[in-house]
Phi, psi and omega in degrees: 000329181294325179291328183279337186304313182300318181294321181288326180295332179294343181285337182104159185295317184298314179292323179296319178298320178296323182282342184295341177286344178283159179288156181302319181300321180295316180294319178297316178300319179297316180293330181273005175097002179284158177271126181237125182055034178079011182232146172256173179299322178296320178299316180297319181296323181283340182283155170279169179298319179298315180297319179296314180301314180296318180295318179293319179297314179298320179297316179295317180297319178297316179296318179296318179297317178297317179299319180295316179299315180296318179296317178297318180295315179297320179298315180296318178298317179297318179298315180294321178296321179294316178298318180298316180297319178295318182293329177297324182283331184272340179286127179236161179295140178294151180295136182301322180295321179294318179296316179299319179296318178297316179297319179296320179295320179294321178295318179298318178298317178296318179300315180300318179297317181293316180295327177296317179295319180295322181295337177289342178297325181302313180298318180294318180296322178297320178294321180293320177296318179297321178295320178298313181296322183284325188237356177076012178270124184273119180255005185300322181299316179293320181295313179296318179300319179297311180297316180299321180294319178296316179297316179300317178298319179293318179295321177297318178296316178300316181293320181300328182250013178050050181269141179286165180294319180253143180288141176301143185265341179261160183271353183283124179296151181303322184292336177284326180294327185288343181283340183299000000 
């Protein structure tokens, strides 16, 4: 601070009094040519006392506002981190029976959609038969091919999952039977 004193004394008593509210590190930086609060020593020297007072006040208010924003942001981040941590502890794995029930419902919904599409084949086949009768064009090969492809796709699916031809009649899963 002693090295900075002569340069600061050149500013005059009034400006020096205004600057004394600043921290020593800030004043030393200003005397050494650093920019402090957007001002250099030359800027301070050119300012009137009123301008310096206003600039310092604005600088402090800006710093306080930034500090408040940062503090609020940090507080919010901490709150969210705390909520996240709490939610991690409260989230539990869904019950296997509930998951199984949901999967069964989704499969049933898919089945209804597929069966609805298959039932539309009857209407299409009736139109093709009417066309055959009216114009003598035979559509049976296409109709048989369509049904055979659907059956083949279903059989491939059954084979991929090693499913039996007939559905099991009891509700006890296979893995429970093996424990006996």
